N, CA, C and O atoms as a GROMACS GRO file, in nm:
protein
  652
    1MET      N    1  14.166   7.438   4.897
    1MET     CA    2  14.304   7.393   4.897
    1MET      C    3  14.382   7.447   4.779
    1MET      O    4  14.500   7.478   4.791
    2ARG      N    5  14.317   7.459   4.663
    2ARG     CA    6  14.386   7.508   4.544
    2ARG      C    7  14.425   7.655   4.557
    2ARG      O    8  14.519   7.700   4.492
    3LEU      N    9  14.353   7.727   4.639
    3LEU     CA   10  14.381   7.869   4.655
    3LEU      C   11  14.491   7.897   4.757
    3LEU      O   12  14.538   8.010   4.767
    4MET      N   13  14.532   7.796   4.832
    4MET     CA   14  14.632   7.815   4.936
    4MET      C   15  14.764   7.870   4.881
    4MET      O   16  14.814   7.968   4.937
    5PRO      N   17  14.824   7.813   4.774
    5PRO     CA   18  14.949   7.871   4.723
    5PRO      C   19  14.933   8.017   4.678
    5PRO      O   20  15.023   8.098   4.699
    6LEU      N   21  14.820   8.049   4.617
    6LEU     CA   22  14.794   8.186   4.574
    6LEU      C   23  14.784   8.279   4.695
    6LEU      O   24  14.838   8.389   4.694
    7LEU      N   25  14.715   8.234   4.798
    7LEU     CA   26  14.700   8.314   4.920
    7LEU      C   27  14.836   8.338   4.985
    7LEU      O   28  14.865   8.450   5.028
    8ILE      N   29  14.918   8.236   4.993
    8ILE     CA   30  15.051   8.250   5.052
    8ILE      C   31  15.135   8.348   4.970
    8ILE      O   32  15.203   8.433   5.027
    9ALA      N   33  15.131   8.337   4.837
    9ALA     CA   34  15.206   8.428   4.751
    9ALA      C   35  15.162   8.572   4.771
    9ALA      O   36  15.245   8.663   4.776
   10LEU      N   37  15.032   8.594   4.781
   10LEU     CA   38  14.980   8.729   4.803
   10LEU      C   39  15.023   8.785   4.938
   10LEU      O   40  15.059   8.902   4.948
   11LEU      N   41  15.019   8.702   5.042
   11LEU     CA   42  15.062   8.747   5.174
   11LEU      C   43  15.210   8.782   5.176
   11LEU      O   44  15.250   8.883   5.233
   12LEU      N   45  15.293   8.698   5.112
   12LEU     CA   46  15.436   8.726   5.109
   12LEU      C   47  15.466   8.851   5.029
   12LEU      O   48  15.553   8.929   5.067
   13THR      N   49  15.397   8.870   4.919
   13THR     CA   50  15.418   8.990   4.837
   13THR      C   51  15.374   9.114   4.914
   13THR      O   52  15.441   9.218   4.910
   14GLY      N   53  15.265   9.104   4.982
   14GLY     CA   54  15.212   9.216   5.058
   14GLY      C   55  15.301   9.260   5.173
   14GLY      O   56  15.301   9.378   5.208
   15CYS      N   57  15.378   9.168   5.231
   15CYS     CA   58  15.464   9.204   5.343
   15CYS      C   59  15.601   9.251   5.298
   15CYS      O   60  15.686   9.280   5.382
   16GLY      N   61  15.626   9.258   5.166
   16GLY     CA   62  15.753   9.306   5.116
   16GLY      C   63  15.855   9.197   5.090
   16GLY      O   64  15.971   9.227   5.063
   17PHE      N   65  15.815   9.072   5.098
   17PHE     CA   66  15.906   8.960   5.073
   17PHE      C   67  15.952   8.960   4.928
   17PHE      O   68  15.872   8.980   4.837
   18HIS      N   69  16.081   8.938   4.906
   18HIS     CA   70  16.137   8.926   4.771
   18HIS      C   71  16.224   8.801   4.766
   18HIS      O   72  16.284   8.763   4.866
   19LEU      N   73  16.231   8.738   4.651
   19LEU     CA   74  16.318   8.623   4.634
   19LEU      C   75  16.463   8.665   4.654
   19LEU      O   76  16.500   8.778   4.624
   20ARG      N   77  16.545   8.573   4.704
   20ARG     CA   78  16.686   8.601   4.724
   20ARG      C   79  16.747   8.645   4.592
   20ARG      O   80  16.729   8.580   4.489
   21GLY      N   81  16.820   8.754   4.595
   21GLY     CA   82  16.888   8.801   4.476
   21GLY      C   83  16.802   8.884   4.384
   21GLY      O   84  16.850   8.934   4.283
   22ALA      N   85  16.673   8.900   4.418
   22ALA     CA   86  16.585   8.979   4.332
   22ALA      C   87  16.628   9.125   4.335
   22ALA      O   88  16.658   9.179   4.442
   23VAL      N   89  16.632   9.187   4.220
   23VAL     CA   90  16.672   9.327   4.208
   23VAL      C   91  16.549   9.407   4.169
   23VAL      O   92  16.471   9.366   4.083
   24GLU      N   93  16.533   9.521   4.233
   24GLU     CA   94  16.421   9.608   4.201
   24GLU      C   95  16.476   9.745   4.163
   24GLU      O   96  16.517   9.823   4.249
   25LEU      N   97  16.476   9.774   4.033
   25LEU     CA   98  16.523   9.903   3.985
   25LEU      C   99  16.406  10.000   3.977
   25LEU      O  100  16.292   9.958   3.956
   26PRO      N  101  16.433  10.130   3.993
   26PRO     CA  102  16.324  10.228   3.977
   26PRO      C  103  16.260  10.214   3.838
   26PRO      O  104  16.329  10.181   3.742
   27PRO      N  105  16.131  10.239   3.827
   27PRO     CA  106  16.060  10.218   3.700
   27PRO      C  107  16.124  10.288   3.580
   27PRO      O  108  16.126  10.232   3.470
   28ASP      N  109  16.174  10.409   3.599
   28ASP     CA  110  16.233  10.482   3.487
   28ASP      C  111  16.378  10.442   3.459
   28ASP      O  112  16.440  10.494   3.367
   29LYS      N  113  16.431  10.349   3.537
   29LYS     CA  114  16.570  10.305   3.520
   29LYS      C  115  16.580  10.156   3.489
   29LYS      O  116  16.689  10.098   3.498
   30ARG      N  117  16.470  10.093   3.452
   30ARG     CA  118  16.470   9.948   3.431
   30ARG      C  119  16.532   9.906   3.299
   30ARG      O  120  16.560   9.787   3.279
   31VAL      N  121  16.555  10.000   3.209
   31VAL     CA  122  16.627   9.969   3.086
   31VAL      C  123  16.771  10.010   3.109
   31VAL      O  124  16.801  10.125   3.137
   32VAL      N  125  16.862   9.912   3.096
   32VAL     CA  126  17.004   9.934   3.122
   32VAL      C  127  17.081   9.909   2.992
   32VAL      O  128  17.063   9.806   2.927
   33ALA      N  129  17.165  10.004   2.956
   33ALA     CA  130  17.251   9.987   2.839
   33ALA      C  131  17.380   9.920   2.883
   33ALA      O  132  17.430   9.945   2.993
   34LEU      N  133  17.433   9.837   2.797
   34LEU     CA  134  17.557   9.766   2.826
   34LEU      C  135  17.659   9.800   2.718
   34LEU      O  136  17.631   9.789   2.599
   35GLN      N  137  17.776   9.843   2.761
   35GLN     CA  138  17.885   9.873   2.670
   35GLN      C  139  18.010   9.797   2.713
   35GLN      O  140  18.023   9.761   2.830
   36GLY      N  141  18.098   9.772   2.620
   36GLY     CA  142  18.224   9.704   2.651
   36GLY      C  143  18.224   9.557   2.612
   36GLY      O  144  18.330   9.501   2.582
   37ILE      N  145  18.108   9.494   2.612
   37ILE     CA  146  18.093   9.356   2.564
   37ILE      C  147  17.965   9.349   2.483
   37ILE      O  148  17.876   9.433   2.498
   38GLY      N  149  17.956   9.251   2.398
   38GLY     CA  150  17.836   9.234   2.316
   38GLY      C  151  17.720   9.177   2.396
   38GLY      O  152  17.740   9.113   2.500
   39LEU      N  153  17.601   9.200   2.347
   39LEU     CA  154  17.482   9.147   2.414
   39LEU      C  155  17.471   8.996   2.403
   39LEU      O  156  17.390   8.934   2.472
   40ASP      N  157  17.554   8.936   2.316
   40ASP     CA  158  17.554   8.790   2.303
   40ASP      C  159  17.657   8.723   2.394
   40ASP      O  160  17.666   8.600   2.397
   41ASP      N  161  17.734   8.801   2.468
   41ASP     CA  162  17.831   8.747   2.563
   41ASP      C  163  17.756   8.675   2.676
   41ASP      O  164  17.649   8.721   2.716
   42PRO      N  165  17.808   8.563   2.727
   42PRO     CA  166  17.738   8.491   2.835
   42PRO      C  167  17.708   8.579   2.957
   42PRO      O  168  17.602   8.564   3.018
   43PHE      N  169  17.799   8.668   2.994
   43PHE     CA  170  17.774   8.758   3.107
   43PHE      C  171  17.658   8.851   3.075
   43PHE      O  172  17.573   8.876   3.161
   44ALA      N  173  17.654   8.903   2.954
   44ALA     CA  174  17.544   8.992   2.912
   44ALA      C  175  17.412   8.916   2.912
   44ALA      O  176  17.309   8.972   2.950
   45ARG      N  177  17.414   8.790   2.869
   45ARG     CA  178  17.290   8.711   2.870
   45ARG      C  179  17.240   8.691   3.014
   45ARG      O  180  17.119   8.695   3.038
   46ASP      N  181  17.332   8.670   3.108
   46ASP     CA  182  17.291   8.656   3.248
   46ASP      C  183  17.233   8.787   3.301
   46ASP      O  184  17.132   8.786   3.371
   47LEU      N  185  17.296   8.901   3.267
   47LEU     CA  186  17.241   9.031   3.307
   47LEU      C  187  17.101   9.050   3.249
   47LEU      O  188  17.010   9.095   3.319
   48ALA      N  189  17.085   9.017   3.122
   48ALA     CA  190  16.956   9.033   3.055
   48ALA      C  191  16.849   8.948   3.123
   48ALA      O  192  16.736   8.994   3.141
   49MET      N  193  16.883   8.825   3.160
   49MET     CA  194  16.788   8.737   3.226
   49MET      C  195  16.746   8.794   3.362
   49MET      O  196  16.627   8.793   3.396
   50LEU      N  197  16.842   8.844   3.439
   50LEU     CA  198  16.811   8.901   3.570
   50LEU      C  199  16.728   9.028   3.558
   50LEU      O  200  16.637   9.052   3.637
   51LEU      N  201  16.760   9.109   3.459
   51LEU     CA  202  16.681   9.230   3.436
   51LEU      C  203  16.539   9.195   3.393
   51LEU      O  204  16.443   9.259   3.435
   52ASP      N  205  16.527   9.093   3.310
   52ASP     CA  206  16.395   9.049   3.266
   52ASP      C  207  16.310   9.004   3.385
   52ASP      O  208  16.191   9.035   3.392
   53LEU      N  209  16.372   8.933   3.478
   53LEU     CA  210  16.301   8.889   3.600
   53LEU      C  211  16.257   9.008   3.685
   53LEU      O  212  16.158   9.000   3.758
   54ALA      N  213  16.332   9.118   3.675
   54ALA     CA  214  16.300   9.238   3.753
   54ALA      C  215  16.209   9.333   3.675
   54ALA      O  216  16.182   9.444   3.721
   55GLY      N  217  16.163   9.290   3.559
   55GLY     CA  218  16.076   9.376   3.479
   55GLY      C  219  16.152   9.476   3.395
   55GLY      O  220  16.094   9.574   3.347
   56GLY      N  221  16.281   9.453   3.378
   56GLY     CA  222  16.365   9.545   3.301
   56GLY      C  223  16.410   9.484   3.170
   56GLY      O  224  16.361   9.380   3.126
   57ARG      N  225  16.506   9.553   3.109
   57ARG     CA  226  16.554   9.508   2.978
   57ARG      C  227  16.697   9.558   2.960
   57ARG      O  228  16.733   9.665   3.009
   58LEU      N  229  16.778   9.479   2.890
   58LEU     CA  230  16.915   9.515   2.856
   58LEU      C  231  16.920   9.558   2.711
   58LEU      O  232  16.859   9.493   2.625
   59THR      N  233  16.991   9.666   2.683
   59THR     CA  234  17.002   9.717   2.547
   59THR      C  235  17.147   9.757   2.519
   59THR      O  236  17.226   9.774   2.612
   60GLY      N  237  17.179   9.772   2.395
   60GLY     CA  238  17.310   9.821   2.356
   60GLY      C  239  17.310   9.971   2.328
   60GLY      O  240  17.414  10.030   2.303
   61ASP      N  241  17.191  10.032   2.331
   61ASP     CA  242  17.174  10.172   2.295
   61ASP      C  243  17.153  10.258   2.420
   61ASP      O  244  17.047  10.252   2.482
   62PRO      N  245  17.252  10.340   2.457
   62PRO     CA  246  17.238  10.424   2.576
   62PRO      C  247  17.123  10.525   2.566
   62PRO      O  248  17.072  10.569   2.669
   63ALA      N  249  17.081  10.561   2.446
   63ALA     CA  250  16.972  10.657   2.430
   63ALA      C  251  16.839  10.600   2.480
   63ALA      O  252  16.749  10.676   2.515
   64GLN      N  253  16.826  10.468   2.484
   64GLN     CA  254  16.703  10.404   2.529
   64GLN      C  255  16.705  10.373   2.679
   64GLN      O  256  16.604  10.328   2.734
   65ALA      N  257  16.818  10.397   2.746
   65ALA     CA  258  16.838  10.346   2.881
   65ALA      C  259  16.831  10.454   2.988
   65ALA      O  260  16.851  10.572   2.962
   66GLY      N  261  16.802  10.408   3.110
   66GLY     CA  262  16.806  10.495   3.228
   66GLY      C  263  16.943  10.497   3.292
   66GLY      O  264  16.975  10.589   3.367
   67SER      N  265  17.026  10.396   3.262
   67SER     CA  266  17.162  10.391   3.312
   67SER      C  267  17.246  10.309   3.213
   67SER      O  268  17.194  10.232   3.133
   68VAL      N  269  17.378  10.329   3.223
   68VAL     CA  270  17.471  10.262   3.132
   68VAL      C  271  17.576  10.191   3.216
   68VAL      O  272  17.641  10.251   3.302
   69VAL      N  273  17.594  10.062   3.191
   69VAL     CA  274  17.699   9.984   3.255
   69VAL      C  275  17.809   9.961   3.151
   69VAL      O  276  17.783   9.912   3.042
   70ILE      N  277  17.931   9.998   3.188
   70ILE     CA  278  18.044   9.984   3.098
   70ILE      C  279  18.136   9.875   3.155
   70ILE      O  280  18.191   9.891   3.264
   71ILE      N  281  18.150   9.767   3.082
   71ILE     CA  282  18.236   9.657   3.124
   71ILE      C  283  18.376   9.684   3.071
   71ILE      O  284  18.397   9.696   2.950
   72HIS      N  285  18.473   9.694   3.162
   72HIS     CA  286  18.611   9.718   3.122
   72HIS      C  287  18.690   9.589   3.105
   72HIS      O  288  18.797   9.589   3.045
   73GLY      N  289  18.638   9.481   3.157
   73GLY     CA  290  18.705   9.353   3.139
   73GLY      C  291  18.643   9.244   3.222
   73GLY      O  292  18.592   9.266   3.332
   74ILE      N  293  18.649   9.124   3.167
   74ILE     CA  294  18.607   9.004   3.238
   74ILE      C  295  18.724   8.908   3.232
   74ILE      O  296  18.776   8.878   3.124
   75ASP      N  297  18.765   8.859   3.347
   75ASP     CA  298  18.882   8.773   3.355
   75ASP      C  299  18.846   8.645   3.429
   75ASP      O  300  18.787   8.649   3.536
   76GLN      N  301  18.881   8.531   3.370
   76GLN     CA  302  18.861   8.401   3.433
   76GLN      C  303  18.997   8.333   3.444
   76GLN      O  304  19.070   8.321   3.346
   77ARG      N  305  19.030   8.289   3.564
   77ARG     CA  306  19.158   8.222   3.585
   77ARG      C  307  19.139   8.094   3.666
   77ARG      O  308  19.039   8.077   3.736
   78ARG      N  309  19.236   8.007   3.655
   78ARG     CA  310  19.239   7.884   3.733
   78ARG      C  311  19.380   7.869   3.786
   78ARG      O  312  19.476   7.870   3.709
   79GLN      N  313  19.393   7.854   3.918
   79GLN     CA  314  19.524   7.842   3.981
   79GLN      C  315  19.530   7.713   4.062
   79GLN      O  316  19.431   7.671   4.121
   80VAL      N  317  19.646   7.654   4.063
   80VAL     CA  318  19.668   7.534   4.144
   80VAL      C  319  19.681   7.575   4.290
   80VAL      O  320  19.755   7.667   4.324
   81VAL      N  321  19.608   7.504   4.376
   81VAL     CA  322  19.613   7.531   4.519
   81VAL      C  323  19.696   7.426   4.591
   81VAL      O  324  19.773   7.458   4.682
   82SER      N  325  19.682   7.299   4.550
   82SER     CA  326  19.761   7.194   4.616
   82SER      C  327  19.792   7.081   4.520
   82SER      O  328  19.726   7.062   4.417
   83LEU      N  329  19.896   7.005   4.556
   83LEU     CA  330  19.944   6.893   4.476
   83LEU      C  331  19.932   6.764   4.555
   83LEU      O  332  19.932   6.766   4.678
   84ASP      N  333  19.923   6.650   4.484
   84ASP     CA  334  19.923   6.521   4.554
   84ASP      C  335  20.068   6.477   4.577
   84ASP      O  336  20.162   6.551   4.547
   85GLU      N  337  20.085   6.357   4.630
   85GLU     CA  338  20.220   6.308   4.663
   85GLU      C  339  20.307   6.285   4.540
   85GLU      O  340  20.428   6.271   4.552
   86HIS      N  341  20.246   6.282   4.420
   86HIS     CA  342  20.320   6.262   4.295
   86HIS      C  343  20.344   6.394   4.222
   86HIS      O  344  20.398   6.395   4.111
   87GLY      N  345  20.306   6.503   4.282
   87GLY     CA  346  20.327   6.634   4.221
   87GLY      C  347  20.218   6.676   4.122
   87GLY      O  348  20.235   6.774   4.050
   88LYS      N  349  20.108   6.602   4.118
   88LYS     CA  350  19.997   6.639   4.029
   88LYS      C  351  19.902   6.733   4.100
   88LYS      O  352  19.874   6.717   4.219
   89ALA      N  353  19.854   6.830   4.027
   89ALA     CA  354  19.759   6.926   4.083
   89ALA      C  355  19.628   6.855   4.114
   89ALA      O  356  19.572   6.786   4.028
   90ILE      N  357  19.578   6.873   4.236
   90ILE     CA  358  19.451   6.809   4.272
   90ILE      C  359  19.348   6.908   4.325
   90ILE      O  360  19.229   6.876   4.335
   91GLU      N  361  19.392   7.028   4.358
   91GLU     CA  362  19.299   7.127   4.410
   91GLU      C  363  19.325   7.258   4.335
   91GLU      O  364  19.439   7.302   4.320
   92PHE      N  365  19.215   7.318   4.289
   92PHE     CA  366  19.226   7.439   4.207
   92PHE      C  367  19.140   7.550   4.264
   92PHE      O  368  19.038   7.526   4.329
   93GLU      N  369  19.183   7.673   4.238
   93GLU     CA  370  19.104   7.790   4.270
   93GLU      C  371  19.060   7.853   4.138
   93GLU      O  372  19.143   7.884   4.052
   94LEU      N  373  18.929   7.870   4.123
   94LEU     CA  374  18.874   7.937   4.007
   94LEU      C  375  18.847   8.081   4.046
   94LEU      O  376  18.791   8.108   4.152
   95ILE      N  377  18.887   8.174   3.961
   95ILE     CA  378  18.870   8.317   3.988
   95ILE      C  379  18.792   8.378   3.872
   95ILE      O  380  18.826   8.357   3.756
   96TYR      N  381  18.687   8.452   3.904
   96TYR     CA  382  18.607   8.522   3.804
   96TYR      C  383  18.602   8.668   3.846
   96TYR      O  384  18.558   8.700   3.956
   97GLN      N  385  18.648   8.756   3.758
   97GLN     CA  386  18.652   8.898   3.791
   97GLN      C  387  18.590   8.981   3.680
   97GLN      O  388  18.617   8.960   3.562
   98VAL      N  389  18.506   9.076   3.720
   98VAL     CA  390  18.444   9.171   3.628
   98VAL      C  391  18.484   9.311   3.674
   98VAL      O  392  18.464   9.346   3.790
   99ARG      N  393  18.539   9.390   3.582
   99ARG     CA  394  18.572   9.530   3.609
   99ARG      C  395  18.471   9.616   3.533
   99ARG      O  396  18.453   9.599   3.412
  100PHE      N  397  18.406   9.707   3.603
  100PHE     CA  398  18.299   9.785   3.541
  100PHE      C  399  18.282   9.919   3.609
  100PHE      O  400  18.335   9.945   3.717
  101GLU      N  401  18.206  10.004   3.542
  101GLU     CA  402  18.158  10.130   3.600
  101GLU      C  403  18.017  10.152   3.550
  101GLU      O  404  17.974  10.087   3.455
  102ALA      N  405  17.944  10.243   3.613
  102ALA     CA  406  17.808  10.274   3.571
  102ALA      C  407  17.790  10.424   3.567
  102ALA      O  408  17.844  10.499   3.649
  103ARG      N  409  17.710  10.467   3.469
  103ARG     CA  410  17.680  10.609   3.451
  103ARG      C  411  17.531  10.626   3.427
  103ARG      O  412  17.461  10.532   3.389
  104THR      N  413  17.484  10.747   3.449
  104THR     CA  414  17.346  10.778   3.414
  104THR      C  415  17.339  10.789   3.261
  104THR      O  416  17.442  10.790   3.193
  105ALA      N  417  17.219  10.798   3.209
  105ALA     CA  418  17.201  10.810   3.064
  105ALA      C  419  17.268  10.935   3.009
  105ALA      O  420  17.311  10.937   2.893
  106ASP      N  421  17.278  11.041   3.091
  106ASP     CA  422  17.342  11.163   3.044
  106ASP      C  423  17.492  11.170   3.079
  106ASP      O  424  17.554  11.276   3.065
  107GLY      N  425  17.549  11.058   3.124
  107GLY     CA  426  17.694  11.048   3.143
  107GLY      C  427  17.747  11.078   3.281
  107GLY      O  428  17.868  11.074   3.301
  108LYS      N  429  17.661  11.108   3.378
  108LYS     CA  430  17.709  11.135   3.514
  108LYS      C  431  17.745  11.003   3.582
  108LYS      O  432  17.675  10.904   3.566
  109PRO      N  433  17.855  11.002   3.658
  109PRO     CA  434  17.897  10.878   3.724
  109PRO      C  435  17.796  10.831   3.829
  109PRO      O  436  17.750  10.908   3.912
  110LEU      N  437  17.764  10.703   3.822
  110LEU     CA  438  17.682  10.637   3.925
  110LEU      C  439  17.770  10.550   4.013
  110LEU      O  440  17.760  10.554   4.136
  111LEU      N  441  17.856  10.472   3.949
  111LEU     CA  442  17.950  10.386   4.019
  111LEU      C  443  18.088  10.406   3.956
  111LEU      O  444  18.101  10.397   3.834
  112PRO      N  445  18.189  10.435   4.036
  112PRO     CA  446  18.324  10.448   3.978
  112PRO      C  447  18.374  10.311   3.932
  112PRO      O  448  18.314  10.208   3.964
  113LEU      N  449  18.483  10.311   3.860
  113LEU     CA  450  18.544  10.186   3.814
  113LEU      C  451  18.570  10.097   3.935
  113LEU      O  452  18.636  10.139   4.030
  114GLN      N  453  18.518   9.975   3.932
  114GLN     CA  454  18.534   9.881   4.043
  114GLN      C  455  18.533   9.739   3.992
  114GLN      O  456  18.503   9.712   3.876
  115SER      N  457  18.565   9.647   4.082
  115SER     CA  458  18.573   9.505   4.045
  115SER      C  459  18.482   9.422   4.133
  115SER      O  460  18.456   9.453   4.249
  116ILE      N  461  18.434   9.315   4.074
  116ILE     CA  462  18.369   9.208   4.146
  116ILE      C  463  18.458   9.087   4.125
  116ILE      O  464  18.480   9.046   4.011
  117THR      N  465  18.510   9.031   4.232
  117THR     CA  466  18.600   8.916   4.222
  117THR      C  467  18.542   8.802   4.304
  117THR      O  468  18.518   8.816   4.424
  118LEU      N  469  18.520   8.690   4.238
  118LEU     CA  470  18.467   8.570   4.304
  118LEU      C  471  18.572   8.460   4.297
  118LEU      O  472  18.641   8.446   4.196
  119ARG      N  473  18.582   8.383   4.403
  119ARG     CA  474  18.679   8.273   4.410
  119ARG      C  475  18.609   8.147   4.459
  119ARG      O  476  18.529   8.152   4.552
  120ARG      N  477  18.640   8.036   4.396
  120ARG     CA  478  18.588   7.907   4.439
  120ARG      C  479  18.702   7.806   4.432
  120ARG      O  480  18.782   7.807   4.338
  121ILE      N  481  18.709   7.720   4.531
  121ILE     CA  482  18.810   7.615   4.533
  121ILE      C  483  18.739   7.482   4.513
  121ILE      O  484  18.635   7.456   4.574
  122TYR      N  485  18.796   7.398   4.427
  122TYR     CA  486  18.737   7.265   4.408
  122TYR      C  487  18.848   7.162   4.392
  122TYR      O  488  18.959   7.192   4.350
  123LEU      N  489  18.812   7.039   4.429
  123LEU     CA  490  18.904   6.926   4.427
  123LEU      C  491  18.890   6.852   4.296
  123LEU      O  492  18.778   6.820   4.254
  124ASN      N  493  19.002   6.824   4.231
  124ASN     CA  494  19.002   6.748   4.107
  124ASN      C  495  19.116   6.647   4.113
  124ASN      O  496  19.231   6.681   4.083
  125THR      N  497  19.086   6.524   4.151
  125THR     CA  498  19.189   6.422   4.168
  125THR      C  499  19.231   6.358   4.035
  125THR      O  500  19.314   6.267   4.034
  126GLN      N  501  19.175   6.404   3.924
  126GLN     CA  502  19.205   6.355   3.790
  126GLN      C  503  19.157   6.212   3.766
  126GLN      O  504  19.193   6.151   3.665
  127LEU      N  505  19.077   6.156   3.858
  127LEU     CA  506  19.027   6.020   3.842
  127LEU      C  507  18.902   6.016   3.754
  127LEU      O  508  18.878   5.918   3.684
  128GLN      N  509  18.823   6.122   3.759
  128GLN     CA  510  18.701   6.129   3.678
  128GLN      C  511  18.708   6.257   3.594
  128GLN      O  512  18.637   6.354   3.619
  129ALA      N  513  18.795   6.254   3.495
  129ALA     CA  514  18.826   6.374   3.418
  129ALA      C  515  18.703   6.438   3.353
  129ALA      O  516  18.687   6.560   3.358
  130ILE      N  517  18.616   6.358   3.294
  130ILE     CA  518  18.499   6.413   3.225
  130ILE      C  519  18.403   6.476   3.326
  130ILE      O  520  18.353   6.586   3.304
  131GLY      N  521  18.378   6.406   3.434
  131GLY     CA  522  18.287   6.459   3.536
  131GLY      C  523  18.342   6.585   3.601
  131GLY      O  524  18.266   6.678   3.630
  132LYS      N  525  18.471   6.588   3.624
  132LYS     CA  526  18.532   6.706   3.687
  132LYS      C  527  18.534   6.825   3.592
  132LYS      O  528  18.520   6.938   3.637
  133ALA      N  529  18.551   6.801   3.463
  133ALA     CA  530  18.545   6.911   3.366
  133ALA      C  531  18.406   6.971   3.365
  133ALA      O  532  18.391   7.093   3.356
  134GLU      N  533  18.303   6.886   3.373
  134GLU     CA  534  18.165   6.935   3.380
  134GLU      C  535  18.141   7.011   3.510
  134GLU      O  536  18.074   7.114   3.510
  135GLU      N  537  18.195   6.961   3.620
  135GLU     CA  538  18.181   7.029   3.748
  135GLU      C  539  18.245   7.168   3.743
  135GLU      O  540  18.188   7.266   3.791
  136GLU      N  541  18.364   7.176   3.684
  136GLU     CA  542  18.431   7.306   3.672
  136GLU      C  543  18.349   7.402   3.587
  136GLU      O  544  18.338   7.520   3.619
  137SER      N  545  18.292   7.353   3.480
  137SER     CA  546  18.209   7.435   3.394
  137SER      C  547  18.087   7.488   3.469
  137SER      O  548  18.052   7.606   3.456
  138LEU      N  549  18.022   7.403   3.548
  138LEU     CA  550  17.907   7.447   3.627
  138LEU      C  551  17.946   7.550   3.733
  138LEU      O  552  17.872   7.646   3.757
  139ILE      N  553  18.061   7.531   3.795
  139ILE     CA  554  18.108   7.627   3.895
  139ILE      C  555  18.133   7.763   3.828
  139ILE      O  556  18.096   7.867   3.883
  140ARG      N  557  18.195   7.761   3.710
  140ARG     CA  558  18.220   7.887   3.637
  140ARG      C  559  18.089   7.958   3.599
  140ARG      O  560  18.079   8.080   3.610
  141GLU      N  561  17.990   7.881   3.555
  141GLU     CA  562  17.860   7.940   3.521
  141GLU      C  563  17.796   8.005   3.643
  141GLU      O  564  17.744   8.116   3.634
  142GLU      N  565  17.800   7.938   3.756
  142GLU     CA  566  17.742   7.994   3.878
  142GLU      C  567  17.818   8.118   3.922
  142GLU      O  568  17.757   8.214   3.970
  143MET      N  569  17.949   8.119   3.907
  143MET     CA  570  18.028   8.238   3.942
  143MET      C  571  17.988   8.355   3.852
  143MET      O  572  17.976   8.468   3.899
  144ARG      N  573  17.969   8.329   3.724
  144ARG     CA  574  17.929   8.434   3.629
  144ARG      C  575  17.793   8.490   3.668
  144ARG      O  576  17.774   8.612   3.667
  145ARG      N  577  17.698   8.403   3.702
  145ARG     CA  578  17.564   8.449   3.742
  145ARG      C  579  17.571   8.530   3.871
  145ARG      O  580  17.503   8.632   3.884
  146GLU      N  581  17.652   8.485   3.965
  146GLU     CA  582  17.666   8.558   4.091
  146GLU      C  583  17.728   8.696   4.067
  146GLU      O  584  17.688   8.793   4.132
  147ALA      N  585  17.824   8.705   3.977
  147ALA     CA  586  17.884   8.835   3.943
  147ALA      C  587  17.779   8.927   3.881
  147ALA      O  588  17.776   9.046   3.911
  148ALA      N  589  17.693   8.873   3.795
  148ALA     CA  590  17.586   8.954   3.734
  148ALA      C  591  17.488   9.002   3.840
  148ALA      O  592  17.447   9.118   3.838
  149ARG      N  593  17.450   8.915   3.934
  149ARG     CA  594  17.359   8.955   4.044
  149ARG      C  595  17.423   9.064   4.128
  149ARG      O  596  17.356   9.161   4.164
  150THR      N  597  17.551   9.049   4.159
  150THR     CA  598  17.621   9.148   4.240
  150THR      C  599  17.627   9.282   4.169
  150THR      O  600  17.604   9.386   4.231
  151LEU      N  601  17.657   9.281   4.041
  151LEU     CA  602  17.661   9.405   3.964
  151LEU      C  603  17.525   9.475   3.968
  151LEU      O  604  17.519   9.596   3.991
  152LEU      N  605  17.418   9.402   3.948
  152LEU     CA  606  17.285   9.463   3.949
  152LEU      C  607  17.247   9.514   4.088
  152LEU      O  608  17.180   9.616   4.099
  153ARG      N  609  17.287   9.443   4.194
  153ARG     CA  610  17.258   9.493   4.330
  153ARG      C  611  17.334   9.624   4.355
  153ARG      O  612  17.279   9.717   4.414
  154ARG      N  613  17.459   9.632   4.309
  154ARG     CA  614  17.535   9.757   4.325
  154ARG      C  615  17.470   9.869   4.244
  154ARG      O  616  17.460   9.982   4.292
  155LEU      N  617  17.425   9.838   4.123
  155LEU     CA  618  17.357   9.938   4.041
  155LEU      C  619  17.228   9.983   4.110
  155LEU      O  620  17.197  10.102   4.111
  156GLN      N  621  17.154   9.889   4.166
  156GLN     CA  622  17.030   9.923   4.236
  156GLN      C  623  17.058  10.022   4.350
  156GLN      O  624  16.988  10.122   4.362
  157ARG      N  625  17.158   9.994   4.432
  157ARG     CA  626  17.192  10.084   4.544
  157ARG      C  627  17.234  10.221   4.492
  157ARG      O  628  17.195  10.323   4.548
  158ALA      N  629  17.313  10.223   4.386
  158ALA     CA  630  17.360  10.352   4.331
  158ALA      C  631  17.242  10.433   4.277
  158ALA      O  632  17.237  10.554   4.296
  159LEU      N  633  17.147  10.367   4.212
  159LEU     CA  634  17.030  10.438   4.159
  159LEU      C  635  16.940  10.489   4.271
  159LEU      O  636  16.882  10.596   4.259
  160GLU      N  637  16.930  10.413   4.380
  160GLU     CA  638  16.851  10.457   4.495
  160GLU      C  639  16.909  10.582   4.557
  160GLU      O  640  16.835  10.672   4.597
  161HIS      N  641  17.043  10.589   4.565
  161HIS     CA  642  17.109  10.703   4.625
  161HIS      C  643  17.120  10.822   4.530
  161HIS      O  644  17.141  10.935   4.574
  162ALA      N  645  17.105  10.798   4.401
  162ALA     CA  646  17.115  10.906   4.302
  162ALA      C  647  16.988  10.989   4.297
  162ALA      O  648  16.991  11.106   4.257
  163ASP      N  649  16.874  10.931   4.338
  163ASP     CA  650  16.746  11.004   4.330
  163ASP      C  651  16.727  11.101   4.443
  163ASP      O  652  16.624  11.169   4.449
   0.00000   0.00000   0.00000
C-alpha cells in the first residue's frame, strides 16, 4: 500500500503527464536572465519560483543565461465597474499588465515586444473593508503569478521553435 503513490507517480511521469502550468525549457536554456526589473521584485520572485520548479534558474547576468527576458513595464490598475444606489463603488475590475520581449543570449529576437493583460472583477460592498482588502491583495497576487506562468509558457514555445 505504501508503494501505491510512488507507482502512480511513476506511471504518470512515464506517460508524459505534467502538472498544470508546468514549464519545460530545453536543458541549455534553463537559466533565464531578467532585465528591466530587479530580482527582488515580486514578479521576478514568481518567475524565479516557477523556473526553480522547472529545474531552471533566474539571473541578472545575461552572460550566464540561455535567454534574456526584458521587462518594459508592469502596470496594475483598479477601475470601478458598477455603483450601488447611493453612488458608491461596489464592483471593481483589477487589471495586471506586463510588457516584455525575449532575446537569445547573443541578442537575437525570440519574442517581439508584447503584453500579457489579465483582468478580474470582484465585488466589494464596503461592508467588510478589511476582508475585502485582503481579498483584493490575494487576487492581485494570483494575477501576478498567472502572468509569470504565461510569460514562461510563451518563452518555452519560442525556444522550441528557435531550435
